[in-house]
MMTF fields as JSON, N, C-alpha, C and O atoms, coordinates in Angstrom:
{
  "mmtfVersion": "1.0.0",
  "mmtfProducer": "UNKNOWN",
  "numBonds": 503,
  "numAtoms": 504,
  "numGroups": 126,
  "numChains": 1,
  "numModels": 1,
  "chainsPerModel": [1],
  "groupsPerChain": [126],
  "chainIdList": ["A"],
  "bondAtomList": [4, 2, 8, 6, 12, 10, 16, 14, 20, 18, 24, 22, 28, 26, 32, 30, 36, 34, 40, 38, 44, 42, 48, 46, 52, 50, 56, 54, 60, 58, 64, 62, 68, 66, 72, 70, 76, 74, 80, 78, 84, 82, 88, 86, 92, 90, 96, 94, 100, 98, 104, 102, 108, 106, 112, 110, 116, 114, 120, 118, 124, 122, 128, 126, 132, 130, 136, 134, 140, 138, 144, 142, 148, 146, 152, 150, 156, 154, 160, 158, 164, 162, 168, 166, 172, 170, 176, 174, 180, 178, 184, 182, 188, 186, 192, 190, 196, 194, 200, 198, 204, 202, 208, 206, 212, 210, 216, 214, 220, 218, 224, 222, 228, 226, 232, 230, 236, 234, 240, 238, 244, 242, 248, 246, 252, 250, 256, 254, 260, 258, 264, 262, 268, 266, 272, 270, 276, 274, 280, 278, 284, 282, 288, 286, 292, 290, 296, 294, 300, 298, 304, 302, 308, 306, 312, 310, 316, 314, 320, 318, 324, 322, 328, 326, 332, 330, 336, 334, 340, 338, 344, 342, 348, 346, 352, 350, 356, 354, 360, 358, 364, 362, 368, 366, 372, 370, 376, 374, 380, 378, 384, 382, 388, 386, 392, 390, 396, 394, 400, 398, 404, 402, 408, 406, 412, 410, 416, 414, 420, 418, 424, 422, 428, 426, 432, 430, 436, 434, 440, 438, 444, 442, 448, 446, 452, 450, 456, 454, 460, 458, 464, 462, 468, 466, 472, 470, 476, 474, 480, 478, 484, 482, 488, 486, 492, 490, 496, 494, 500, 498],
  "bondOrderList": [1, 1, 1, 1, 1, 1, 1, 1, 1, 1, 1, 1, 1, 1, 1, 1, 1, 1, 1, 1, 1, 1, 1, 1, 1, 1, 1, 1, 1, 1, 1, 1, 1, 1, 1, 1, 1, 1, 1, 1, 1, 1, 1, 1, 1, 1, 1, 1, 1, 1, 1, 1, 1, 1, 1, 1, 1, 1, 1, 1, 1, 1, 1, 1, 1, 1, 1, 1, 1, 1, 1, 1, 1, 1, 1, 1, 1, 1, 1, 1, 1, 1, 1, 1, 1, 1, 1, 1, 1, 1, 1, 1, 1, 1, 1, 1, 1, 1, 1, 1, 1, 1, 1, 1, 1, 1, 1, 1, 1, 1, 1, 1, 1, 1, 1, 1, 1, 1, 1, 1, 1, 1, 1, 1, 1],
  "groupList": [{"groupName": "MET", "atomNameList": ["N", "CA", "C", "O"], "elementList": ["N", "C", "C", "O"], "formalChargeList": [0, 0, 0, 0], "bondAtomList": [1, 0, 2, 1, 3, 2], "bondOrderList": [1, 1, 2], "singleLetterCode": "M", "chemCompType": "L-PEPTIDE LINKING"}, {"groupName": "LYS", "atomNameList": ["N", "CA", "C", "O"], "elementList": ["N", "C", "C", "O"], "formalChargeList": [0, 0, 0, 0], "bondAtomList": [1, 0, 2, 1, 3, 2], "bondOrderList": [1, 1, 2], "singleLetterCode": "K", "chemCompType": "L-PEPTIDE LINKING"}, {"groupName": "GLU", "atomNameList": ["N", "CA", "C", "O"], "elementList": ["N", "C", "C", "O"], "formalChargeList": [0, 0, 0, 0], "bondAtomList": [1, 0, 2, 1, 3, 2], "bondOrderList": [1, 1, 2], "singleLetterCode": "E", "chemCompType": "L-PEPTIDE LINKING"}, {"groupName": "ILE", "atomNameList": ["N", "CA", "C", "O"], "elementList": ["N", "C", "C", "O"], "formalChargeList": [0, 0, 0, 0], "bondAtomList": [1, 0, 2, 1, 3, 2], "bondOrderList": [1, 1, 2], "singleLetterCode": "I", "chemCompType": "L-PEPTIDE LINKING"}, {"groupName": "THR", "atomNameList": ["N", "CA", "C", "O"], "elementList": ["N", "C", "C", "O"], "formalChargeList": [0, 0, 0, 0], "bondAtomList": [1, 0, 2, 1, 3, 2], "bondOrderList": [1, 1, 2], "singleLetterCode": "T", "chemCompType": "L-PEPTIDE LINKING"}, {"groupName": "SER", "atomNameList": ["N", "CA", "C", "O"], "elementList": ["N", "C", "C", "O"], "formalChargeList": [0, 0, 0, 0], "bondAtomList": [1, 0, 2, 1, 3, 2], "bondOrderList": [1, 1, 2], "singleLetterCode": "S", "chemCompType": "L-PEPTIDE LINKING"}, {"groupName": "ASN", "atomNameList": ["N", "CA", "C", "O"], "elementList": ["N", "C", "C", "O"], "formalChargeList": [0, 0, 0, 0], "bondAtomList": [1, 0, 2, 1, 3, 2], "bondOrderList": [1, 1, 2], "singleLetterCode": "N", "chemCompType": "L-PEPTIDE LINKING"}, {"groupName": "ALA", "atomNameList": ["N", "CA", "C", "O"], "elementList": ["N", "C", "C", "O"], "formalChargeList": [0, 0, 0, 0], "bondAtomList": [1, 0, 2, 1, 3, 2], "bondOrderList": [1, 1, 2], "singleLetterCode": "A", "chemCompType": "L-PEPTIDE LINKING"}, {"groupName": "PRO", "atomNameList": ["N", "CA", "C", "O"], "elementList": ["N", "C", "C", "O"], "formalChargeList": [0, 0, 0, 0], "bondAtomList": [1, 0, 2, 1, 3, 2], "bondOrderList": [1, 1, 2], "singleLetterCode": "P", "chemCompType": "L-PEPTIDE LINKING"}, {"groupName": "VAL", "atomNameList": ["N", "CA", "C", "O"], "elementList": ["N", "C", "C", "O"], "formalChargeList": [0, 0, 0, 0], "bondAtomList": [1, 0, 2, 1, 3, 2], "bondOrderList": [1, 1, 2], "singleLetterCode": "V", "chemCompType": "L-PEPTIDE LINKING"}, {"groupName": "GLY", "atomNameList": ["N", "CA", "C", "O"], "elementList": ["N", "C", "C", "O"], "formalChargeList": [0, 0, 0, 0], "bondAtomList": [1, 0, 2, 1, 3, 2], "bondOrderList": [1, 1, 2], "singleLetterCode": "G", "chemCompType": "PEPTIDE LINKING"}, {"groupName": "TYR", "atomNameList": ["N", "CA", "C", "O"], "elementList": ["N", "C", "C", "O"], "formalChargeList": [0, 0, 0, 0], "bondAtomList": [1, 0, 2, 1, 3, 2], "bondOrderList": [1, 1, 2], "singleLetterCode": "Y", "chemCompType": "L-PEPTIDE LINKING"}, {"groupName": "GLN", "atomNameList": ["N", "CA", "C", "O"], "elementList": ["N", "C", "C", "O"], "formalChargeList": [0, 0, 0, 0], "bondAtomList": [1, 0, 2, 1, 3, 2], "bondOrderList": [1, 1, 2], "singleLetterCode": "Q", "chemCompType": "L-PEPTIDE LINKING"}, {"groupName": "LEU", "atomNameList": ["N", "CA", "C", "O"], "elementList": ["N", "C", "C", "O"], "formalChargeList": [0, 0, 0, 0], "bondAtomList": [1, 0, 2, 1, 3, 2], "bondOrderList": [1, 1, 2], "singleLetterCode": "L", "chemCompType": "L-PEPTIDE LINKING"}, {"groupName": "PHE", "atomNameList": ["N", "CA", "C", "O"], "elementList": ["N", "C", "C", "O"], "formalChargeList": [0, 0, 0, 0], "bondAtomList": [1, 0, 2, 1, 3, 2], "bondOrderList": [1, 1, 2], "singleLetterCode": "F", "chemCompType": "L-PEPTIDE LINKING"}, {"groupName": "ARG", "atomNameList": ["N", "CA", "C", "O"], "elementList": ["N", "C", "C", "O"], "formalChargeList": [0, 0, 0, 0], "bondAtomList": [1, 0, 2, 1, 3, 2], "bondOrderList": [1, 1, 2], "singleLetterCode": "R", "chemCompType": "L-PEPTIDE LINKING"}, {"groupName": "ASP", "atomNameList": ["N", "CA", "C", "O"], "elementList": ["N", "C", "C", "O"], "formalChargeList": [0, 0, 0, 0], "bondAtomList": [1, 0, 2, 1, 3, 2], "bondOrderList": [1, 1, 2], "singleLetterCode": "D", "chemCompType": "L-PEPTIDE LINKING"}],
  "groupTypeList": [0, 1, 2, 3, 3, 4, 5, 5, 6, 7, 8, 8, 8, 9, 10, 8, 11, 5, 12, 10, 9, 7, 13, 10, 10, 14, 3, 14, 13, 5, 10, 12, 9, 10, 15, 1, 4, 16, 4, 4, 2, 13, 2, 3, 10, 9, 4, 7, 12, 4, 15, 12, 7, 3, 13, 6, 0, 12, 7, 9, 13, 7, 2, 1, 6, 13, 4, 13, 7, 6, 9, 9, 1, 4, 5, 9, 14, 13, 7, 16, 0, 6, 16, 14, 7, 2, 0, 6, 7, 9, 11, 7, 2, 14, 14, 16, 2, 16, 4, 7, 8, 7, 15, 5, 4, 3, 2, 9, 7, 15, 13, 8, 13, 16, 7, 5, 0, 2, 3, 16, 7, 3, 7, 5, 13, 16],
  "groupIdList": [1, 2, 3, 4, 5, 6, 7, 8, 9, 10, 11, 12, 13, 14, 15, 16, 17, 18, 19, 20, 21, 22, 23, 24, 25, 26, 27, 28, 29, 30, 31, 32, 33, 34, 35, 36, 37, 38, 39, 40, 41, 42, 43, 44, 45, 46, 47, 48, 49, 50, 51, 52, 53, 54, 55, 56, 57, 58, 59, 60, 61, 62, 63, 64, 65, 66, 67, 68, 69, 70, 71, 72, 73, 74, 75, 76, 77, 78, 79, 80, 81, 82, 83, 84, 85, 86, 87, 88, 89, 90, 91, 92, 93, 94, 95, 96, 97, 98, 99, 100, 101, 102, 103, 104, 105, 106, 107, 108, 109, 110, 111, 112, 113, 114, 115, 116, 117, 118, 119, 120, 121, 122, 123, 124, 125, 126],
  "secStructList": [7, 7, 3, 3, 3, 7, 7, 6, 6, 1, 7, 7, 7, 1, 1, 1, 7, 7, 1, 3, 3, 3, 3, 6, 6, 3, 3, 3, 3, 3, 3, 3, 7, 1, 5, 7, 6, 6, 7, 1, 7, 5, 7, 1, 2, 2, 2, 2, 2, 2, 2, 2, 2, 2, 2, 2, 2, 2, 2, 2, 2, 2, 6, 6, 6, 7, 7, 4, 4, 4, 3, 3, 3, 3, 3, 3, 3, 3, 1, 7, 4, 4, 4, 2, 2, 2, 2, 2, 2, 2, 2, 2, 2, 2, 7, 7, 6, 6, 6, 7, 7, 3, 3, 3, 3, 3, 3, 7, 1, 7, 7, 4, 4, 4, 7, 1, 3, 3, 3, 3, 3, 3, 3, 3, 7, 7],
  "xCoordList": [4.413, 4.395, 2.987, 2.009, 2.885, 1.56, 0.934, 1.613, -0.4, -1.188, -2.173, -2.915, -2.189, -3.123, -4.469, -4.537, -5.534, -6.882, -7.648, -7.713, -8.227, -8.977, -10.298, -10.356, -11.358, -12.673, -13.237, -13.234, -13.716, -14.382, -15.792, -16.471, -16.234, -17.563, -17.545, -18.555, -16.406, -16.272, -15.614, -14.902, -15.842, -15.253, -13.733, -13.105, -13.146, -11.689, -11.097, -11.751, -9.874, -9.228, -9.113, -8.971, -9.179, -9.021, -7.624, -7.384, -6.724, -5.351, -4.453, -4.876, -3.209, -2.24, -2.385, -1.535, -3.461, -3.684, -4.469, -5.016, -4.525, -5.227, -6.558, -6.714, -7.519, -8.795, -8.577, -9.233, -7.649, -7.334, -5.96, -5.436, -5.388, -4.088, -4.172, -4.55, -3.816, -3.768, -2.334, -1.402, -2.173, -0.838, -0.995, -1.805, -0.231, -0.18, -1.507, -1.779, -2.338, -3.604, -4.745, -5.832, -4.508, -5.534, -5.649, -4.718, -6.8, -6.985, -7.246, -8.104, -6.508, -6.668, -7.406, -6.864, -8.638, -9.451, -9.299, -9.421, -9.035, -8.971, -10.354, -11.369, -10.373, -11.632, -12.552, -12.122, -13.818, -14.846, -15.842, -16.252, -16.212, -17.281, -18.494, -18.414, -19.596, -20.838, -20.916, -21.755, -20.039, -19.979, -20.087, -19.408, -20.959, -21.099, -19.949, -19.285, -19.726, -18.615, -18.667, -17.633, -19.852, -20.0, -20.168, -20.55, -19.892, -20.061, -19.06, -18.516, -18.822, -17.993, -18.868, -18.367, -20.183, -21.127, -21.388, -21.454, -21.534, -21.863, -23.364, -24.157, -23.738, -25.131, -25.522, -24.652, -26.802, -27.271, -27.588, -28.378, -26.97, -27.254, -26.416, -25.919, -26.274, -25.408, -25.963, -25.188, -27.283, -27.862, -27.468, -26.95, -27.702, -27.377, -25.87, -25.408, -25.11, -23.65, -23.104, -22.21, -23.631, -23.175, -23.479, -22.624, -24.7, -25.093, -24.176, -23.684, -23.947, -23.114, -21.668, -21.028, -21.146, -19.771, -19.593, -18.583, -20.563, -20.462, -20.628, -19.959, -21.495, -21.609, -20.292, -19.903, -19.608, -18.296, -17.292, -16.508, -17.315, -16.433, -16.718, -15.796, -17.998, -18.376, -17.805, -17.35, -17.826, -17.317, -15.828, -15.376, -15.068, -13.631, -13.378, -12.522, -14.097, -13.95, -14.276, -13.622, -15.285, -15.711, -14.61, -14.612, -13.677, -12.557, -11.706, -11.007, -11.766, -11.045, -12.029, -11.685, -13.273, -14.334, -14.607, -14.853, -14.562, -14.839, -16.144, -16.653, -16.671, -17.884, -17.62, -16.519, -18.621, -18.486, -18.255, -17.753, -18.613, -18.355, -16.858, -16.461, -16.022, -14.574, -13.971, -12.8, -14.746, -14.239, -14.039, -14.947, -12.836, -12.517, -12.406, -12.461, -12.251, -12.102, -12.552, -12.208, -13.318, -13.662, -13.347, -13.296, -13.14, -13.041, -14.033, -13.999, -14.911, -15.914, -15.563, -15.339, -15.517, -15.2, -16.451, -16.984, -16.915, -18.112, -17.747, -16.959, -18.325, -18.134, -18.902, -18.564, -19.929, -20.741, -21.19, -21.94, -20.746, -21.099, -22.603, -23.103, -23.324, -24.784, -25.402, -26.567, -24.635, -25.102, -24.854, -25.127, -24.336, -23.959, -25.133, -24.989, -26.28, -27.418, -27.871, -28.198, -27.894, -28.304, -27.315, -27.719, -26.015, -24.986, -25.074, -25.002, -25.227, -25.228, -26.403, -26.267, -27.548, -28.72, -28.439, -28.793, -27.804, -27.461, -26.37, -26.453, -25.363, -24.267, -24.83, -24.367, -25.827, -26.43, -27.177, -27.385, -27.579, -28.209, -27.207, -27.594, -25.934, -24.887, -24.11, -23.624, -23.988, -23.23, -24.157, -24.595, -24.452, -25.28, -24.387, -23.161, -25.002, -24.222, -23.251, -22.191, -23.604, -22.744, -21.548, -20.551, -21.633, -20.551, -19.936, -19.026, -20.408, -19.939, -18.437, -17.97, -17.691, -16.26, -16.015, -16.935, -14.788, -14.395, -14.536, -14.397, -14.814, -15.043, -14.618, -14.754, -14.103, -13.864, -14.721, -14.881, -15.269, -16.023, -15.456, -15.387, -15.053, -14.336, -14.976, -15.292, -15.17, -15.616, -14.384, -13.38, -14.483, -13.367, -13.821, -15.016, -12.865, -13.179, -13.706, -14.596, -13.156, -13.564, -13.144, -12.14, -13.931, -13.651, -13.529, -14.004, -12.896, -12.773, -14.136, -15.132, -14.161, -15.375, -16.454, -17.628, -16.05, -16.982, -18.055, -19.21, -17.659, -18.565, -19.01, -18.336, -20.147, -20.656, -19.987, -19.901, -19.506, -18.863, -17.901, -17.977, -16.992, -16.062, -15.827, -15.856, -15.598, -15.334, -14.202, -14.16, -13.285, -12.251, -12.346, -13.051, -11.632, -11.782, -10.549, -9.731, -10.446, -9.465, -10.267, -11.12, -9.989, -10.691, -9.686, -8.562, -10.115, -9.294, -9.492, -10.61, -8.425, -8.505, -9.001, -9.284, -9.099, -9.576, -11.077, -11.648],
  "yCoordList": [12.797, 12.163, 11.654, 12.37, 10.434, 9.881, 10.45, 10.775, 10.556, 11.065, 9.983, 9.461, 9.646, 8.667, 9.354, 10.415, 8.741, 9.274, 8.402, 7.183, 9.041, 8.326, 9.03, 10.259, 8.249, 8.797, 8.09, 6.861, 8.859, 8.272, 7.816, 7.195, 8.124, 7.72, 6.429, 6.044, 5.765, 4.457, 3.525, 3.99, 2.22, 1.292, 1.392, 1.54, 1.313, 1.342, 0.064, -0.979, 0.14, -1.059, -2.162, -1.893, -3.406, -4.558, -5.161, -6.3, -4.383, -4.843, -3.661, -2.51, -3.945, -2.873, -2.287, -2.5, -1.555, -0.876, 0.396, 0.585, 1.266, 2.544, 2.455, 1.665, 3.269, 3.334, 3.855, 3.421, 4.787, 5.338, 5.974, 6.371, 6.061, 6.703, 7.594, 7.142, 8.865, 9.8, 9.903, 10.063, 9.807, 9.906, 10.137, 9.48, 11.057, 11.248, 11.587, 11.136, 12.368, 12.777, 11.797, 12.003, 10.728, 9.71, 9.357, 9.567, 8.82, 8.191, 6.716, 6.354, 5.888, 4.443, 4.017, 4.112, 3.55, 3.149, 1.659, 0.838, 1.321, -0.089, -0.716, -0.02, -2.037, -2.754, -2.479, -2.433, -2.298, -2.101, -3.254, -3.671, -3.747, -4.739, -4.051, -2.89, -4.748, -4.165, -4.104, -4.763, -3.311, -3.176, -1.702, -0.854, -1.413, -0.04, 0.3, -0.589, 1.583, 2.07, 1.592, 1.281, 1.534, 1.295, -0.177, -0.471, -1.093, -2.512, -3.356, -2.91, -4.552, -5.498, -6.473, -7.343, -6.318, -7.191, -6.677, -5.471, -7.621, -7.276, -7.087, -7.654, -6.279, -6.218, -7.607, -8.397, -7.903, -9.216, -9.191, -8.366, -10.096, -10.249, -9.342, -8.304, -9.758, -9.04, -7.657, -6.732, -7.499, -6.19, -5.174, -4.107, -5.486, -4.563, -4.375, -3.275, -5.428, -5.308, -4.41, -3.6, -4.545, -3.7, -2.236, -1.368, -1.972, -0.59, 0.003, 1.121, -0.741, -0.227, -0.049, 0.93, -0.969, -0.846, 0.421, 1.112, 0.727, 1.933, 3.186, 4.191, 3.143, 4.267, 4.486, 5.626, 3.399, 3.511, 4.177, 5.024, 3.796, 4.431, 5.931, 6.745, 6.284, 7.697, 8.464, 9.598, 7.856, 8.516, 8.811, 9.885, 7.872, 8.09, 9.152, 10.018, 9.095, 10.109, 11.508, 12.482, 11.602, 12.901, 13.598, 14.824, 12.838, 13.434, 14.331, 15.218, 14.1, 14.941, 15.748, 16.23, 15.883, 16.617, 16.039, 16.778, 14.724, 14.024, 13.245, 13.026, 12.833, 12.017, 10.787, 10.605, 9.957, 8.77, 9.137, 8.319, 10.353, 10.8, 10.867, 10.854, 10.937, 10.969, 9.581, 9.462, 8.537, 7.161, 6.791, 6.933, 6.312, 5.938, 4.424, 3.942, 3.665, 2.21, 1.567, 2.036, 0.496, -0.309, -1.766, -2.202, -2.495, -3.952, -4.481, -4.108, -5.348, -5.959, -7.427, -8.125, -7.878, -9.277, -9.912, -9.427, -10.987, -11.683, -13.075, -13.783, -13.46, -14.812, -15.806, -16.989, -15.34, -16.198, -15.379, -14.416, -15.744, -15.007, -15.037, -14.226, -15.949, -15.953, -14.7, -14.397, -13.971, -12.726, -11.508, -10.377, -11.739, -10.622, -9.677, -8.465, -10.205, -9.349, -8.508, -7.332, -9.1, -8.387, -7.265, -6.141, -7.58, -6.567, -5.47, -4.284, -5.863, -4.915, -3.948, -2.782, -4.411, -3.544, -2.421, -1.267, -2.762, -1.739, -0.825, 0.395, -1.399, -0.628, 0.43, 1.571, 0.049, 0.957, 2.112, 3.148, 1.96, 3.057, 4.187, 5.349, 3.843, 4.815, 5.295, 6.425, 4.457, 4.789, 4.662, 3.564, 5.8, 5.75, 5.774, 5.78, 5.788, 5.737, 6.915, 6.777, 8.052, 9.233, 9.206, 9.883, 8.429, 8.424, 7.05, 6.903, 6.053, 4.688, 4.554, 4.873, 4.08, 3.864, 2.541, 1.745, 2.327, 1.004, 0.055, 0.472, -1.234, -2.161, -3.574, -4.009, -4.268, -5.71, -6.355, -5.797, -7.518, -8.278, -9.689, -10.355, -10.133, -11.393, -12.229, -11.715, -13.523, -14.431, -14.93, -15.311, -14.918, -15.332, -16.421, -16.596, -17.143, -18.242, -17.764, -18.387, -16.657, -16.171, -14.718, -14.286, -13.966, -12.555, -12.287, -13.084, -11.171, -10.844, -10.824, -10.379, -11.307, -11.376, -12.243, -12.152, -13.085, -13.925, -13.1, -13.514, -11.938, -11.056, -11.708, -12.591, -11.262, -11.719, -10.98, -11.486, -9.756, -8.944, -7.953, -7.642, -7.466, -6.404, -5.565, -6.079, -4.282, -3.398, -2.448, -1.894, -2.266, -1.244, -0.304, -0.589, 0.816, 1.81, 2.684, 2.804, 3.287, 4.326, 5.542, 5.44, 6.694, 7.928, 9.009, 9.052, 9.862, 10.988, 12.155, 12.42, 12.835, 14.021, 15.248, 16.297, 15.106, 16.222, 16.219, 17.077],
  "zCoordList": [13.804, 15.1, 15.385, 15.167, 15.865, 16.094, 17.361, 18.334, 17.304, 18.426, 18.854, 18.022, 20.122, 20.651, 20.88, 21.501, 20.373, 20.51, 21.497, 21.345, 22.51, 23.54, 23.781, 23.841, 23.92, 24.239, 25.461, 25.532, 26.411, 27.574, 27.218, 28.036, 25.994, 25.532, 24.732, 24.143, 24.71, 24.074, 25.086, 25.975, 24.964, 25.929, 25.948, 24.899, 27.125, 27.207, 26.618, 26.614, 26.125, 25.587, 26.64, 27.833, 26.17, 27.071, 26.943, 27.34, 26.389, 26.208, 25.899, 25.999, 25.52, 25.254, 23.846, 22.982, 23.635, 22.362, 22.62, 23.706, 21.627, 21.728, 21.003, 20.072, 21.432, 20.715, 19.302, 18.355, 19.176, 17.871, 17.872, 18.912, 16.679, 16.51, 15.274, 14.193, 15.448, 14.329, 13.839, 14.627, 12.523, 11.922, 10.426, 9.771, 9.898, 8.453, 7.804, 6.691, 8.47, 7.874, 8.054, 7.514, 8.81, 9.028, 10.503, 11.28, 10.874, 12.184, 11.923, 11.118, 12.601, 12.535, 13.802, 14.903, 13.642, 14.779, 15.047, 14.138, 16.295, 16.685, 16.561, 16.535, 16.486, 16.371, 17.548, 18.7, 17.233, 18.244, 18.157, 17.074, 19.318, 19.397, 20.009, 20.41, 20.082, 20.579, 22.086, 22.7, 22.685, 24.14, 24.493, 23.913, 25.463, 25.94, 26.883, 27.416, 27.078, 27.888, 29.331, 29.922, 29.893, 31.331, 31.718, 32.851, 30.812, 31.112, 30.335, 29.324, 30.8, 30.05, 29.274, 28.562, 29.419, 28.721, 27.308, 27.067, 26.385, 25.009, 24.859, 25.61, 23.875, 23.467, 22.95, 22.584, 22.918, 22.487, 20.992, 20.532, 20.24, 18.819, 17.938, 18.372, 16.695, 15.759, 15.412, 15.169, 15.383, 15.081, 16.146, 15.816, 17.402, 18.493, 18.629, 18.933, 18.408, 18.502, 17.397, 17.642, 16.191, 15.085, 15.375, 15.2, 15.818, 16.131, 17.204, 17.051, 18.286, 19.368, 18.928, 19.309, 18.139, 17.659, 16.828, 16.959, 15.981, 15.157, 16.024, 15.782, 17.015, 17.951, 18.693, 18.947, 19.04, 19.686, 18.754, 19.184, 17.483, 16.504, 16.419, 16.377, 16.394, 16.336, 17.525, 17.373, 18.697, 19.902, 19.787, 20.184, 19.25, 19.085, 18.016, 18.197, 16.927, 15.872, 16.387, 16.014, 17.239, 17.767, 18.553, 18.666, 19.093, 19.826, 18.93, 19.42, 17.623, 16.657, 15.801, 14.722, 16.313, 15.6, 14.217, 13.263, 14.115, 12.87, 12.995, 14.094, 11.844, 11.801, 10.948, 10.428, 10.81, 9.964, 8.503, 7.733, 8.114, 6.741, 6.449, 5.283, 7.481, 7.309, 7.128, 6.767, 7.37, 7.28, 5.819, 4.999, 5.502, 4.123, 3.937, 2.806, 5.031, 4.934, 6.231, 7.316, 6.121, 7.297, 7.009, 5.859, 8.076, 8.02, 9.04, 10.213, 8.58, 9.452, 9.593, 8.605, 10.821, 11.12, 11.715, 12.713, 11.106, 11.566, 12.064, 11.436, 13.196, 13.697, 12.833, 12.804, 12.131, 11.266, 10.062, 10.218, 8.871, 7.66, 7.393, 6.614, 8.02, 7.9, 8.515, 8.26, 9.32, 9.929, 9.038, 9.44, 7.828, 6.959, 6.688, 6.843, 6.29, 5.929, 7.111, 6.95, 8.29, 9.503, 9.829, 10.129, 9.767, 10.007, 8.948, 9.27, 7.7, 6.595, 6.681, 6.313, 7.158, 7.298, 8.305, 8.065, 9.424, 10.413, 9.862, 10.005, 9.241, 8.645, 7.696, 7.688, 6.898, 5.923, 6.596, 5.966, 7.848, 8.584, 8.848, 8.978, 8.924, 9.253, 8.031, 8.014, 7.017, 5.81, 4.605, 4.259, 3.969, 2.767, 1.528, 1.639, 0.362, -0.88, -1.013, -1.622, -0.454, -0.574, 0.367, 0.116, 1.456, 2.453, 2.662, 3.477, 1.949, 2.177, 1.897, 0.804, 2.897, 2.7, 1.964, 1.772, 1.568, 1.095, 2.286, 3.436, 2.005, 3.12, 2.746, 1.603, 3.74, 3.653, 4.73, 5.815, 4.44, 5.438, 5.452, 4.418, 6.629, 6.77, 7.867, 8.941, 7.6, 8.651, 9.401, 8.798, 10.733, 11.575, 12.542, 12.779, 13.09, 13.991, 15.34, 15.918, 15.842, 17.154, 17.307, 16.742, 18.084, 18.322, 19.817, 20.626, 20.196, 21.613, 22.307, 21.736, 23.53, 24.346, 23.703, 24.062, 22.748, 21.985, 21.285, 21.189, 20.802, 20.068, 18.766, 18.235, 18.266, 16.968, 15.825, 14.706, 16.124, 15.091, 15.719, 16.907, 14.88, 15.269, 14.021, 12.903, 14.216, 13.081, 13.434, 14.532, 12.489, 12.642, 11.444, 10.475, 11.517, 10.462, 10.323, 11.236, 9.152, 8.869, 8.419, 7.537, 9.03, 8.699, 8.304, 8.804, 7.41, 6.985, 7.95, 8.39, 8.269, 9.128, 8.323, 8.901, 7.018, 6.164, 6.051, 5.378]
}
């Protein structure tokens, strides 16, 4: 049976979706953009947005006493692939060679709130 995961330390959804769903030994995290919990404004620039998005992911994972080390797959969506190196530098601050999950990085035409990036993840409950 699926369990809805919600954290008051991450921005609330802006539509009919959950921050996370636990099912079958995994948590599926919805996409996070670089927005703090207490505002609808995005952080400025891809570096700050990437950092905040990953902090938001950490907040949702913490609801199940998990960390980024539990993440097995991420998908990063960039509004401009020219921002890849900047995003990747911040990403590497959170995921090192020992904990790096599988990842896809995709350039998209537009993201919610006109964000520069969005990231979603799948984490193991083990």
